[in-house]
All heavy atoms as a GROMACS GRO file, in nm:
protein
  612
    1MET      N    1   0.613  -2.820   1.089
    1MET     CA    2   0.604  -2.832   1.239
    1MET      C    3   0.698  -2.726   1.290
    1MET      O    4   0.667  -2.667   1.399
    1MET     CB    5   0.650  -2.966   1.277
    1MET     CG    6   0.649  -2.978   1.430
    1MET     SD    7   0.479  -2.980   1.496
    1MET     CE    8   0.515  -3.003   1.664
    2LYS      N    9   0.806  -2.689   1.216
    2LYS     CA   10   0.894  -2.590   1.272
    2LYS      C   11   0.824  -2.455   1.286
    2LYS      O   12   0.856  -2.382   1.390
    2LYS     CB   13   1.005  -2.577   1.175
    2LYS     CG   14   1.107  -2.675   1.180
    2LYS     CD   15   1.225  -2.658   1.085
    2LYS     CE   16   1.322  -2.768   1.084
    2LYS     NZ   17   1.435  -2.749   0.987
    3PHE      N   18   0.735  -2.421   1.205
    3PHE     CA   19   0.671  -2.293   1.224
    3PHE      C   20   0.582  -2.278   1.347
    3PHE      O   21   0.552  -2.177   1.388
    3PHE     CB   22   0.593  -2.255   1.097
    3PHE     CG   23   0.474  -2.350   1.052
    3PHE    CD1   24   0.345  -2.327   1.119
    3PHE    CD2   25   0.505  -2.464   0.980
    3PHE    CE1   26   0.257  -2.423   1.083
    3PHE    CE2   27   0.406  -2.549   0.956
    3PHE     CZ   28   0.273  -2.527   1.008
    4LEU      N   29   0.544  -2.400   1.402
    4LEU     CA   30   0.469  -2.400   1.511
    4LEU      C   31   0.550  -2.378   1.654
    4LEU      O   32   0.505  -2.339   1.738
    4LEU     CB   33   0.391  -2.526   1.537
    4LEU     CG   34   0.268  -2.542   1.443
    4LEU    CD1   35   0.197  -2.676   1.469
    4LEU    CD2   36   0.164  -2.430   1.468
    5VAL      N   37   0.673  -2.424   1.637
    5VAL     CA   38   0.768  -2.422   1.752
    5VAL      C   39   0.804  -2.277   1.782
    5VAL      O   40   0.806  -2.243   1.905
    5VAL     CB   41   0.909  -2.499   1.715
    5VAL    CG1   42   1.002  -2.472   1.835
    5VAL    CG2   43   0.870  -2.656   1.706
    6LEU      N   44   0.809  -2.198   1.675
    6LEU     CA   45   0.848  -2.050   1.703
    6LEU      C   46   0.750  -1.985   1.781
    6LEU      O   47   0.785  -1.919   1.887
    6LEU     CB   48   0.862  -1.981   1.565
    6LEU     CG   49   0.896  -1.840   1.567
    6LEU    CD1   50   1.039  -1.816   1.634
    6LEU    CD2   51   0.900  -1.774   1.421
    7PRO      N   52   0.614  -1.987   1.761
    7PRO     CA   53   0.526  -1.925   1.844
    7PRO      C   54   0.521  -1.978   1.987
    7PRO      O   55   0.511  -1.901   2.083
    7PRO     CB   56   0.386  -1.941   1.782
    7PRO     CG   57   0.423  -1.968   1.642
    7PRO     CD   58   0.549  -2.032   1.644
    8PHE      N   59   0.537  -2.109   2.006
    8PHE     CA   60   0.545  -2.164   2.131
    8PHE      C   61   0.664  -2.109   2.219
    8PHE      O   62   0.648  -2.075   2.333
    8PHE     CB   63   0.556  -2.325   2.132
    8PHE     CG   64   0.425  -2.387   2.084
    8PHE    CD1   65   0.416  -2.464   1.966
    8PHE    CD2   66   0.305  -2.375   2.151
    8PHE    CE1   67   0.297  -2.519   1.936
    8PHE    CE2   68   0.189  -2.427   2.118
    8PHE     CZ   69   0.188  -2.509   2.014
    9SER      N   70   0.778  -2.115   2.146
    9SER     CA   71   0.897  -2.070   2.224
    9SER      C   72   0.886  -1.930   2.257
    9SER      O   73   0.939  -1.884   2.361
    9SER     CB   74   1.019  -2.099   2.143
    9SER     OG   75   1.019  -2.026   2.014
   10MET      N   76   0.832  -1.850   2.169
   10MET     CA   77   0.818  -1.700   2.199
   10MET      C   78   0.741  -1.674   2.311
   10MET      O   79   0.747  -1.587   2.388
   10MET     CB   80   0.766  -1.628   2.070
   10MET     CG   81   0.858  -1.618   1.967
   10MET     SD   82   0.815  -1.525   1.808
   10MET     CE   83   0.658  -1.467   1.824
   11LEU      N   84   0.620  -1.757   2.322
   11LEU     CA   85   0.534  -1.733   2.442
   11LEU      C   86   0.604  -1.773   2.569
   11LEU      O   87   0.571  -1.721   2.673
   11LEU     CB   88   0.408  -1.826   2.419
   11LEU     CG   89   0.307  -1.775   2.318
   11LEU    CD1   90   0.193  -1.870   2.309
   11LEU    CD2   91   0.249  -1.648   2.364
   12PHE      N   92   0.681  -1.873   2.573
   12PHE     CA   93   0.731  -1.915   2.701
   12PHE      C   94   0.881  -1.858   2.732
   12PHE      O   95   0.919  -1.874   2.852
   12PHE     CB   96   0.755  -2.072   2.698
   12PHE     CG   97   0.616  -2.136   2.690
   12PHE    CD1   98   0.582  -2.210   2.577
   12PHE    CD2   99   0.525  -2.125   2.788
   12PHE    CE1  100   0.480  -2.278   2.565
   12PHE    CE2  101   0.396  -2.184   2.773
   12PHE     CZ  102   0.375  -2.258   2.667
   13MET      N  103   0.935  -1.790   2.645
   13MET     CA  104   1.066  -1.725   2.668
   13MET      C  105   1.058  -1.604   2.748
   13MET      O  106   1.149  -1.570   2.828
   13MET     CB  107   1.132  -1.688   2.531
   13MET     CG  108   1.186  -1.812   2.470
   13MET     SD  109   1.273  -1.774   2.310
   13MET     CE  110   1.324  -1.619   2.310
   14ALA      N  111   0.942  -1.532   2.737
   14ALA     CA  112   0.938  -1.401   2.826
   14ALA      C  113   0.804  -1.383   2.884
   14ALA      O  114   0.717  -1.446   2.837
   14ALA     CB  115   0.953  -1.282   2.716
   15GLU      N  116   0.802  -1.310   2.985
   15GLU     CA  117   0.679  -1.299   3.061
   15GLU      C  118   0.590  -1.212   2.973
   15GLU      O  119   0.628  -1.115   2.911
   15GLU     CB  120   0.701  -1.219   3.183
   15GLU     CG  121   0.582  -1.192   3.276
   15GLU     CD  122   0.617  -1.119   3.397
   15GLU    OE1  123   0.726  -1.160   3.459
   15GLU    OE2  124   0.557  -1.035   3.440
   16PRO      N  125   0.458  -1.261   2.966
   16PRO     CA  126   0.376  -1.187   2.867
   16PRO      C  127   0.333  -1.039   2.916
   16PRO      O  128   0.319  -1.023   3.041
   16PRO     CB  129   0.244  -1.270   2.868
   16PRO     CG  130   0.254  -1.342   2.994
   16PRO     CD  131   0.396  -1.374   3.022
   17ALA      N  132   0.326  -0.950   2.820
   17ALA     CA  133   0.286  -0.811   2.866
   17ALA      C  134   0.137  -0.808   2.818
   17ALA      O  135   0.098  -0.828   2.701
   17ALA     CB  136   0.360  -0.707   2.775
   18LEU      N  137   0.046  -0.783   2.915
   18LEU     CA  138  -0.085  -0.796   2.892
   18LEU      C  139  -0.150  -0.658   2.835
   18LEU      O  140  -0.092  -0.551   2.859
   18LEU     CB  141  -0.166  -0.821   3.026
   18LEU     CG  142  -0.128  -0.958   3.098
   18LEU    CD1  143  -0.197  -0.961   3.237
   18LEU    CD2  144  -0.164  -1.063   2.999
   19SER      N  145  -0.250  -0.661   2.754
   19SER     CA  146  -0.301  -0.552   2.698
   19SER      C  147  -0.367  -0.469   2.802
   19SER      O  148  -0.385  -0.508   2.924
   19SER     CB  149  -0.410  -0.584   2.595
   19SER     OG  150  -0.512  -0.647   2.649
   20SER      N  151  -0.434  -0.357   2.755
   20SER     CA  152  -0.485  -0.266   2.851
   20SER      C  153  -0.610  -0.328   2.924
   20SER      O  154  -0.654  -0.292   3.033
   20SER     CB  155  -0.535  -0.125   2.790
   20SER     OG  156  -0.630  -0.163   2.678
   21SER      N  157  -0.676  -0.430   2.858
   21SER     CA  158  -0.788  -0.492   2.915
   21SER      C  159  -0.742  -0.613   3.004
   21SER      O  160  -0.819  -0.675   3.070
   21SER     CB  161  -0.878  -0.551   2.794
   21SER     OG  162  -0.813  -0.637   2.719
   22ASP      N  163  -0.620  -0.648   2.997
   22ASP     CA  164  -0.563  -0.748   3.075
   22ASP      C  165  -0.629  -0.885   3.057
   22ASP      O  166  -0.639  -0.961   3.158
   22ASP     CB  167  -0.551  -0.717   3.218
   22ASP     CG  168  -0.453  -0.605   3.251
   22ASP    OD1  169  -0.361  -0.602   3.166
   22ASP    OD2  170  -0.461  -0.543   3.362
   23LYS      N  171  -0.681  -0.912   2.940
   23LYS     CA  172  -0.759  -1.036   2.916
   23LYS      C  173  -0.662  -1.148   2.870
   23LYS      O  174  -0.570  -1.118   2.797
   23LYS     CB  175  -0.868  -1.020   2.805
   23LYS     CG  176  -0.981  -0.933   2.863
   23LYS     CD  177  -1.095  -0.932   2.757
   23LYS     CE  178  -1.211  -0.847   2.806
   23LYS     NZ  179  -1.318  -0.844   2.726
   24GLN      N  180  -0.684  -1.264   2.925
   24GLN     CA  181  -0.610  -1.387   2.880
   24GLN      C  182  -0.708  -1.483   2.824
   24GLN      O  183  -0.812  -1.497   2.884
   24GLN     CB  184  -0.539  -1.441   2.999
   24GLN     CG  185  -0.432  -1.338   3.056
   24GLN     CD  186  -0.373  -1.414   3.188
   24GLN    OE1  187  -0.404  -1.516   3.227
   24GLN    NE2  188  -0.265  -1.346   3.233
   25VAL      N  189  -0.671  -1.544   2.722
   25VAL     CA  190  -0.763  -1.645   2.656
   25VAL      C  191  -0.679  -1.785   2.661
   25VAL      O  192  -0.564  -1.794   2.625
   25VAL     CB  193  -0.792  -1.609   2.509
   25VAL    CG1  194  -0.870  -1.719   2.448
   25VAL    CG2  195  -0.852  -1.479   2.506
   26PHE      N  196  -0.746  -1.876   2.714
   26PHE     CA  197  -0.694  -2.021   2.716
   26PHE      C  198  -0.770  -2.103   2.620
   26PHE      O  199  -0.880  -2.125   2.636
   26PHE     CB  200  -0.712  -2.084   2.855
   26PHE     CG  201  -0.614  -2.006   2.956
   26PHE    CD1  202  -0.656  -1.897   3.018
   26PHE    CD2  203  -0.487  -2.054   2.980
   26PHE    CE1  204  -0.574  -1.835   3.106
   26PHE    CE2  205  -0.410  -1.988   3.067
   26PHE     CZ  206  -0.438  -1.871   3.136
   27LEU      N  207  -0.695  -2.140   2.512
   27LEU     CA  208  -0.761  -2.221   2.411
   27LEU      C  209  -0.716  -2.373   2.407
   27LEU      O  210  -0.604  -2.406   2.455
   27LEU     CB  211  -0.717  -2.164   2.268
   27LEU     CG  212  -0.751  -2.024   2.244
   27LEU    CD1  213  -0.690  -1.973   2.110
   27LEU    CD2  214  -0.891  -2.001   2.242
   28SER      N  215  -0.806  -2.457   2.349
   28SER     CA  216  -0.769  -2.589   2.336
   28SER      C  217  -0.639  -2.599   2.243
   28SER      O  218  -0.604  -2.501   2.176
   28SER     CB  219  -0.863  -2.672   2.269
   28SER     OG  220  -0.886  -2.638   2.135
   29MET      N  221  -0.567  -2.702   2.252
   29MET     CA  222  -0.430  -2.721   2.173
   29MET      C  223  -0.464  -2.700   2.022
   29MET      O  224  -0.395  -2.629   1.955
   29MET     CB  225  -0.380  -2.852   2.200
   29MET     CG  226  -0.239  -2.876   2.142
   29MET     SD  227  -0.168  -3.024   2.183
   29MET     CE  228  -0.012  -3.030   2.088
   30GLN      N  229  -0.582  -2.753   1.985
   30GLN     CA  230  -0.601  -2.747   1.835
   30GLN      C  231  -0.643  -2.608   1.796
   30GLN      O  232  -0.594  -2.560   1.701
   30GLN     CB  233  -0.734  -2.851   1.811
   30GLN     CG  234  -0.768  -2.840   1.668
   30GLN     CD  235  -0.891  -2.929   1.635
   30GLN    OE1  236  -0.958  -2.984   1.730
   30GLN    NE2  237  -0.920  -2.949   1.515
   31LYS      N  238  -0.731  -2.536   1.871
   31LYS     CA  239  -0.756  -2.403   1.848
   31LYS      C  240  -0.631  -2.310   1.865
   31LYS      O  241  -0.617  -2.216   1.770
   31LYS     CB  242  -0.860  -2.337   1.942
   31LYS     CG  243  -0.999  -2.401   1.920
   31LYS     CD  244  -1.053  -2.335   1.794
   31LYS     CE  245  -1.206  -2.371   1.778
   31LYS     NZ  246  -1.256  -2.316   1.648
   32PHE      N  247  -0.550  -2.337   1.955
   32PHE     CA  248  -0.427  -2.257   1.978
   32PHE      C  249  -0.350  -2.272   1.849
   32PHE      O  250  -0.291  -2.170   1.789
   32PHE     CB  251  -0.343  -2.302   2.099
   32PHE     CG  252  -0.226  -2.220   2.103
   32PHE    CD1  253  -0.224  -2.097   2.191
   32PHE    CD2  254  -0.103  -2.266   2.049
   32PHE    CE1  255  -0.112  -2.022   2.204
   32PHE    CE2  256   0.014  -2.186   2.075
   32PHE     CZ  257   0.001  -2.072   2.144
   33GLU      N  258  -0.333  -2.396   1.789
   33GLU     CA  259  -0.242  -2.413   1.680
   33GLU      C  260  -0.303  -2.343   1.565
   33GLU      O  261  -0.233  -2.286   1.472
   33GLU     CB  262  -0.227  -2.562   1.653
   33GLU     CG  263  -0.147  -2.632   1.747
   33GLU     CD  264  -0.134  -2.784   1.725
   33GLU    OE1  265  -0.208  -2.842   1.638
   33GLU    OE2  266  -0.048  -2.841   1.782
   34GLN      N  267  -0.439  -2.340   1.545
   34GLN     CA  268  -0.500  -2.273   1.434
   34GLN      C  269  -0.475  -2.113   1.445
   34GLN      O  270  -0.451  -2.046   1.342
   34GLN     CB  271  -0.653  -2.296   1.437
   34GLN     CG  272  -0.691  -2.429   1.400
   34GLN     CD  273  -0.852  -2.459   1.429
   34GLN    OE1  274  -0.909  -2.382   1.480
   34GLN    NE2  275  -0.894  -2.583   1.381
   35VAL      N  276  -0.486  -2.063   1.561
   35VAL     CA  277  -0.461  -1.922   1.585
   35VAL      C  278  -0.318  -1.887   1.557
   35VAL      O  279  -0.288  -1.791   1.483
   35VAL     CB  280  -0.501  -1.869   1.737
   35VAL    CG1  281  -0.452  -1.735   1.757
   35VAL    CG2  282  -0.653  -1.884   1.752
   36ALA      N  283  -0.230  -1.973   1.606
   36ALA     CA  284  -0.091  -1.950   1.577
   36ALA      C  285  -0.053  -1.967   1.431
   36ALA      O  286   0.020  -1.876   1.375
   36ALA     CB  287   0.001  -2.055   1.654
   37ASP      N  288  -0.124  -2.053   1.362
   37ASP     CA  289  -0.096  -2.065   1.216
   37ASP      C  290  -0.136  -1.940   1.137
   37ASP      O  291  -0.070  -1.883   1.058
   37ASP     CB  292  -0.163  -2.179   1.155
   37ASP     CG  293  -0.102  -2.314   1.187
   37ASP    OD1  294   0.012  -2.314   1.223
   37ASP    OD2  295  -0.182  -2.416   1.172
   38ARG      N  296  -0.250  -1.884   1.181
   38ARG     CA  297  -0.307  -1.761   1.120
   38ARG      C  298  -0.218  -1.647   1.144
   38ARG      O  299  -0.191  -1.559   1.066
   38ARG     CB  300  -0.450  -1.735   1.164
   38ARG     CG  301  -0.553  -1.813   1.086
   38ARG     CD  302  -0.692  -1.768   1.114
   38ARG     NE  303  -0.705  -1.801   1.267
   38ARG     CZ  304  -0.798  -1.858   1.320
   38ARG    NH1  305  -0.899  -1.914   1.251
   38ARG    NH2  306  -0.808  -1.889   1.452
   39ALA      N  307  -0.176  -1.644   1.275
   39ALA     CA  308  -0.081  -1.523   1.312
   39ALA      C  309   0.045  -1.542   1.235
   39ALA      O  310   0.104  -1.432   1.187
   39ALA     CB  311  -0.056  -1.525   1.464
   40HIS      N  312   0.105  -1.655   1.223
   40HIS     CA  313   0.240  -1.686   1.152
   40HIS      C  314   0.207  -1.639   1.001
   40HIS      O  315   0.299  -1.558   0.957
   40HIS     CB  316   0.273  -1.823   1.169
   40HIS     CG  317   0.407  -1.847   1.099
   40HIS    ND1  318   0.417  -1.886   0.966
   40HIS    CD2  319   0.529  -1.843   1.158
   40HIS    CE1  320   0.554  -1.893   0.948
   40HIS    NE2  321   0.621  -1.887   1.052
   41ALA      N  322   0.091  -1.685   0.938
   41ALA     CA  323   0.077  -1.634   0.799
   41ALA      C  324   0.073  -1.479   0.788
   41ALA      O  325   0.129  -1.430   0.689
   41ALA     CB  326  -0.045  -1.714   0.742
   42PHE      N  327  -0.001  -1.423   0.876
   42PHE     CA  328  -0.019  -1.281   0.867
   42PHE      C  329   0.110  -1.213   0.884
   42PHE      O  330   0.148  -1.125   0.800
   42PHE     CB  331  -0.123  -1.231   0.969
   42PHE     CG  332  -0.131  -1.083   0.975
   42PHE    CD1  333  -0.217  -1.023   0.891
   42PHE    CD2  334  -0.063  -1.005   1.067
   42PHE    CE1  335  -0.232  -0.879   0.896
   42PHE    CE2  336  -0.076  -0.865   1.061
   42PHE     CZ  337  -0.168  -0.806   0.978
   43CYS      N  338   0.189  -1.252   0.985
   43CYS     CA  339   0.320  -1.185   1.023
   43CYS      C  340   0.425  -1.205   0.914
   43CYS      O  341   0.503  -1.122   0.883
   43CYS     CB  342   0.348  -1.215   1.155
   43CYS     SG  343   0.242  -1.152   1.282
   44ALA      N  344   0.420  -1.340   0.847
   44ALA     CA  345   0.507  -1.357   0.747
   44ALA      C  346   0.477  -1.261   0.623
   44ALA      O  347   0.569  -1.226   0.547
   44ALA     CB  348   0.493  -1.507   0.702
   45SER      N  349   0.349  -1.239   0.601
   45SER     CA  350   0.316  -1.152   0.481
   45SER      C  351   0.356  -1.007   0.521
   45SER      O  352   0.380  -0.928   0.422
   45SER     CB  353   0.161  -1.156   0.462
   45SER     OG  354   0.082  -1.083   0.558
   46VAL      N  355   0.367  -0.978   0.643
   46VAL     CA  356   0.424  -0.837   0.684
   46VAL      C  357   0.566  -0.821   0.664
   46VAL      O  358   0.616  -0.726   0.627
   46VAL     CB  359   0.375  -0.802   0.833
   46VAL    CG1  360   0.445  -0.683   0.874
   46VAL    CG2  361   0.231  -0.792   0.842
   47ASP      N  362   0.633  -0.934   0.698
   47ASP     CA  363   0.783  -0.933   0.688
   47ASP      C  364   0.836  -1.071   0.645
   47ASP      O  365   0.851  -1.165   0.724
   47ASP     CB  366   0.838  -0.893   0.833
   47ASP     CG  367   0.992  -0.898   0.830
   47ASP    OD1  368   1.055  -0.882   0.730
   47ASP    OD2  369   1.053  -0.903   0.948
   48LEU      N  370   0.865  -1.086   0.528
   48LEU     CA  371   0.907  -1.209   0.465
   48LEU      C  372   1.047  -1.249   0.514
   48LEU      O  373   1.086  -1.371   0.497
   48LEU     CB  374   0.898  -1.215   0.319
   48LEU     CG  375   0.750  -1.199   0.262
   48LEU    CD1  376   0.757  -1.191   0.106
   48LEU    CD2  377   0.681  -1.332   0.294
   49GLU      N  378   1.123  -1.146   0.564
   49GLU     CA  379   1.265  -1.182   0.599
   49GLU      C  380   1.279  -1.229   0.742
   49GLU      O  381   1.376  -1.265   0.796
   49GLU     CB  382   1.354  -1.052   0.580
   49GLU     CG  383   1.356  -1.026   0.442
   49GLU     CD  384   1.451  -0.893   0.410
   49GLU    OE1  385   1.519  -0.857   0.511
   49GLU    OE2  386   1.445  -0.847   0.302
   50PHE      N  387   1.157  -1.238   0.816
   50PHE     CA  388   1.151  -1.294   0.957
   50PHE      C  389   1.255  -1.210   1.048
   50PHE      O  390   1.321  -1.266   1.126
   50PHE     CB  391   1.186  -1.438   0.962
   50PHE     CG  392   1.078  -1.514   0.895
   50PHE    CD1  393   1.106  -1.574   0.768
   50PHE    CD2  394   0.951  -1.542   0.938
   50PHE    CE1  395   1.010  -1.642   0.698
   50PHE    CE2  396   0.855  -1.603   0.880
   50PHE     CZ  397   0.883  -1.662   0.750
   51SER      N  398   1.251  -1.079   1.027
   51SER     CA  399   1.337  -0.988   1.118
   51SER      C  400   1.254  -0.960   1.247
   51SER      O  401   1.157  -1.015   1.264
   51SER     CB  402   1.372  -0.872   1.036
   51SER     OG  403   1.249  -0.785   1.014
   52GLN      N  404   1.316  -0.871   1.312
   52GLN     CA  405   1.252  -0.828   1.443
   52GLN      C  406   1.103  -0.777   1.417
   52GLN      O  407   1.020  -0.812   1.503
   52GLN     CB  408   1.328  -0.715   1.511
   52GLN     CG  409   1.284  -0.688   1.651
   52GLN     CD  410   1.296  -0.805   1.741
   52GLN    OE1  411   1.387  -0.878   1.729
   52GLN    NE2  412   1.181  -0.833   1.824
   53LYS      N  413   1.077  -0.733   1.302
   53LYS     CA  414   0.936  -0.675   1.267
   53LYS      C  415   0.845  -0.806   1.280
   53LYS      O  416   0.728  -0.793   1.325
   53LYS     CB  417   0.933  -0.612   1.136
   53LYS     CG  418   0.812  -0.541   1.106
   53LYS     CD  419   0.819  -0.463   0.972
   53LYS     CE  420   0.692  -0.396   0.935
   53LYS     NZ  421   0.706  -0.320   0.815
   54PHE      N  422   0.885  -0.927   1.228
   54PHE     CA  423   0.803  -1.033   1.232
   54PHE      C  424   0.776  -1.079   1.364
   54PHE      O  425   0.669  -1.112   1.423
   54PHE     CB  426   0.880  -1.152   1.152
   54PHE     CG  427   0.814  -1.283   1.174
   54PHE    CD1  428   0.700  -1.323   1.091
   54PHE    CD2  429   0.863  -1.376   1.265
   54PHE    CE1  430   0.639  -1.450   1.119
   54PHE    CE2  431   0.804  -1.499   1.286
   54PHE     CZ  432   0.690  -1.524   1.214
   55TYR      N  433   0.879  -1.086   1.460
   55TYR     CA  434   0.867  -1.127   1.590
   55TYR      C  435   0.780  -1.031   1.668
   55TYR      O  436   0.698  -1.075   1.759
   55TYR     CB  437   0.998  -1.146   1.659
   55TYR     CG  438   1.086  -1.256   1.603
   55TYR    CD1  439   1.189  -1.225   1.521
   55TYR    CD2  440   1.047  -1.393   1.625
   55TYR    CE1  441   1.264  -1.334   1.458
   55TYR    CE2  442   1.121  -1.488   1.560
   55TYR     CZ  443   1.224  -1.469   1.468
   55TYR     OH  444   1.302  -1.558   1.414
   56ASP      N  445   0.792  -0.907   1.641
   56ASP     CA  446   0.701  -0.804   1.719
   56ASP      C  447   0.555  -0.831   1.666
   56ASP      O  448   0.471  -0.824   1.752
   56ASP     CB  449   0.747  -0.660   1.675
   56ASP     CG  450   0.878  -0.620   1.739
   56ASP    OD1  451   0.928  -0.688   1.825
   56ASP    OD2  452   0.937  -0.520   1.690
   57CYS      N  453   0.535  -0.861   1.541
   57CYS     CA  454   0.391  -0.885   1.496
   57CYS      C  455   0.344  -1.012   1.570
   57CYS      O  456   0.227  -1.007   1.614
   57CYS     CB  457   0.413  -0.906   1.345
   57CYS     SG  458   0.254  -0.947   1.268
   58MET      N  459   0.425  -1.114   1.577
   58MET     CA  460   0.378  -1.247   1.640
   58MET      C  461   0.362  -1.213   1.792
   58MET      O  462   0.249  -1.263   1.834
   58MET     CB  463   0.485  -1.350   1.622
   58MET     CG  464   0.490  -1.419   1.497
   58MET     SD  465   0.339  -1.507   1.443
   58MET     CE  466   0.344  -1.628   1.560
   59ASP      N  467   0.434  -1.128   1.855
   59ASP     CA  468   0.404  -1.099   1.996
   59ASP      C  469   0.262  -1.029   2.006
   59ASP      O  470   0.193  -1.055   2.101
   59ASP     CB  471   0.512  -1.003   2.048
   59ASP     CG  472   0.635  -1.069   2.072
   59ASP    OD1  473   0.632  -1.209   2.086
   59ASP    OD2  474   0.749  -1.010   2.101
   60LYS      N  475   0.237  -0.942   1.914
   60LYS     CA  476   0.109  -0.868   1.931
   60LYS      C  477   0.000  -0.966   1.896
   60LYS      O  478  -0.112  -0.957   1.965
   60LYS     CB  479   0.103  -0.750   1.830
   60LYS     CG  480   0.192  -0.636   1.870
   60LYS     CD  481   0.178  -0.519   1.764
   60LYS     CE  482   0.273  -0.413   1.813
   60LYS     NZ  483   0.262  -0.296   1.716
   61LYS      N  484   0.013  -1.044   1.796
   61LYS     CA  485  -0.095  -1.132   1.746
   61LYS      C  486  -0.126  -1.253   1.858
   61LYS      O  487  -0.247  -1.281   1.873
   61LYS     CB  488  -0.068  -1.202   1.616
   61LYS     CG  489  -0.078  -1.102   1.500
   61LYS     CD  490  -0.218  -1.060   1.463
   61LYS     CE  491  -0.223  -0.986   1.342
   61LYS     NZ  492  -0.362  -0.932   1.335
   62MET      N  493  -0.031  -1.280   1.926
   62MET     CA  494  -0.041  -1.396   2.018
   62MET      C  495  -0.052  -1.348   2.165
   62MET      O  496  -0.052  -1.429   2.259
   62MET     CB  497   0.079  -1.506   2.002
   62MET     CG  498   0.083  -1.569   1.876
   62MET     SD  499  -0.078  -1.648   1.827
   62MET     CE  500  -0.070  -1.781   1.948
   63HIS      N  501  -0.056  -1.219   2.182
   63HIS     CA  502  -0.065  -1.151   2.318
   63HIS      C  503  -0.186  -1.211   2.394
   63HIS      O  504  -0.305  -1.198   2.356
   63HIS     CB  505  -0.075  -1.005   2.297
   63HIS     CG  506  -0.080  -0.938   2.423
   63HIS    ND1  507   0.028  -0.908   2.510
   63HIS    CD2  508  -0.175  -0.873   2.483
   63HIS    CE1  509  -0.014  -0.845   2.615
   63HIS    NE2  510  -0.150  -0.830   2.605
   64GLY      N  511  -0.157  -1.260   2.513
   64GLY     CA  512  -0.262  -1.312   2.600
   64GLY      C  513  -0.328  -1.431   2.567
   64GLY      O  514  -0.422  -1.483   2.619
   65ILE      N  515  -0.268  -1.506   2.467
   65ILE     CA  516  -0.329  -1.629   2.418
   65ILE      C  517  -0.251  -1.752   2.465
   65ILE      O  518  -0.134  -1.754   2.430
   65ILE     CB  519  -0.348  -1.631   2.260
   65ILE    CG1  520  -0.433  -1.523   2.221
   65ILE    CG2  521  -0.407  -1.766   2.213
   65ILE    CD1  522  -0.442  -1.498   2.071
   66TYR      N  523  -0.310  -1.842   2.536
   66TYR     CA  524  -0.236  -1.958   2.590
   66TYR      C  525  -0.313  -2.077   2.569
   66TYR      O  526  -0.430  -2.081   2.529
   66TYR     CB  527  -0.225  -1.933   2.748
   66TYR     CG  528  -0.159  -1.809   2.786
   66TYR    CD1  529  -0.236  -1.694   2.813
   66TYR    CD2  530  -0.022  -1.796   2.792
   66TYR    CE1  531  -0.172  -1.570   2.855
   66TYR    CE2  532   0.033  -1.660   2.822
   66TYR     CZ  533  -0.046  -1.565   2.863
   66TYR     OH  534   0.012  -1.435   2.886
   67ILE      N  535  -0.236  -2.198   2.586
   67ILE     CA  536  -0.290  -2.328   2.566
   67ILE      C  537  -0.348  -2.375   2.696
   67ILE      O  538  -0.290  -2.366   2.802
   67ILE     CB  539  -0.193  -2.429   2.526
   67ILE    CG1  540  -0.130  -2.391   2.386
   67ILE    CG2  541  -0.245  -2.574   2.524
   67ILE    CD1  542  -0.017  -2.481   2.351
   68ASP      N  543  -0.476  -2.429   2.700
   68ASP     CA  544  -0.533  -2.488   2.803
   68ASP      C  545  -0.457  -2.624   2.821
   68ASP      O  546  -0.479  -2.711   2.746
   68ASP     CB  547  -0.686  -2.504   2.784
   68ASP     CG  548  -0.746  -2.581   2.894
   68ASP    OD1  549  -0.684  -2.620   2.990
   68ASP    OD2  550  -0.879  -2.599   2.881
   69SER      N  551  -0.383  -2.633   2.932
   69SER     CA  552  -0.298  -2.748   2.941
   69SER      C  553  -0.373  -2.878   2.960
   69SER      O  554  -0.316  -2.989   2.930
   69SER     CB  555  -0.200  -2.741   3.061
   69SER     OG  556  -0.287  -2.728   3.191
   70SER      N  557  -0.503  -2.873   2.999
   70SER     CA  558  -0.584  -3.000   3.004
   70SER      C  559  -0.603  -3.057   2.860
   70SER      O  560  -0.655  -3.172   2.856
   70SER     CB  561  -0.714  -2.973   3.084
   70SER     OG  562  -0.793  -2.889   3.005
   71THR      N  563  -0.588  -2.984   2.761
   71THR     CA  564  -0.616  -3.031   2.626
   71THR      C  565  -0.486  -3.074   2.546
   71THR      O  566  -0.501  -3.118   2.439
   71THR     CB  567  -0.664  -2.919   2.541
   71THR    OG1  568  -0.589  -2.806   2.522
   71THR    CG2  569  -0.805  -2.869   2.602
   72VAL      N  570  -0.369  -3.075   2.618
   72VAL     CA  571  -0.251  -3.109   2.546
   72VAL      C  572  -0.236  -3.260   2.548
   72VAL      O  573  -0.250  -3.321   2.661
   72VAL     CB  574  -0.125  -3.041   2.630
   72VAL    CG1  575   0.008  -3.092   2.557
   72VAL    CG2  576  -0.134  -2.893   2.608
   73ARG      N  577  -0.208  -3.307   2.440
   73ARG     CA  578  -0.202  -3.452   2.419
   73ARG      C  579  -0.052  -3.489   2.368
   73ARG      O  580  -0.001  -3.422   2.289
   73ARG     CB  581  -0.298  -3.517   2.315
   73ARG     CG  582  -0.435  -3.492   2.368
   73ARG     CD  583  -0.530  -3.539   2.256
   73ARG     NE  584  -0.498  -3.491   2.118
   73ARG     CZ  585  -0.560  -3.391   2.067
   73ARG    NH1  586  -0.658  -3.327   2.129
   73ARG    NH2  587  -0.526  -3.351   1.945
   74SER      N  588  -0.010  -3.593   2.407
   74SER     CA  589   0.129  -3.656   2.359
   74SER      C  590   0.103  -3.700   2.212
   74SER      O  591   0.003  -3.767   2.178
   74SER     CB  592   0.173  -3.768   2.444
   74SER     OG  593   0.283  -3.820   2.376
   75ARG      N  594   0.189  -3.666   2.126
   75ARG     CA  595   0.197  -3.709   1.980
   75ARG      C  596   0.256  -3.850   1.959
   75ARG      O  597   0.271  -3.890   1.850
   75ARG     CB  598   0.246  -3.613   1.900
   75ARG     CG  599   0.163  -3.480   1.894
   75ARG     CD  600   0.210  -3.383   1.805
   75ARG     NE  601   0.136  -3.259   1.817
   75ARG     CZ  602   0.104  -3.187   1.729
   75ARG    NH1  603   0.128  -3.223   1.592
   75ARG    NH2  604   0.031  -3.089   1.727
   76ASN      N  605   0.302  -3.922   2.071
   76ASN     CA  606   0.367  -4.038   2.055
   76ASN      C  607   0.284  -4.150   2.031
   76ASN      O  608   0.172  -4.170   2.065
   76ASN     CB  609   0.453  -4.069   2.178
   76ASN     CG  610   0.564  -3.966   2.199
   76ASN    OD1  611   0.623  -3.911   2.092
   76ASN    ND2  612   0.605  -3.945   2.321
   0.00000   0.00000   0.00000
């Protein structure tokens, strides 16, 4: 679960920089988690020490990808 918190916090900490196409994608919570998991796995393989290179990779991979708030469910 900790590895999912990182992408979420990175998305909400800074204003997103949009790509040249300025496209934004809103995914269901489940799809967003799948995309975040794949991005995390890819970026971890790029930088196993989780340095700034890892965070830069995550920013690029998750750029313009957001959760559709209507799909967020409480886990309680």
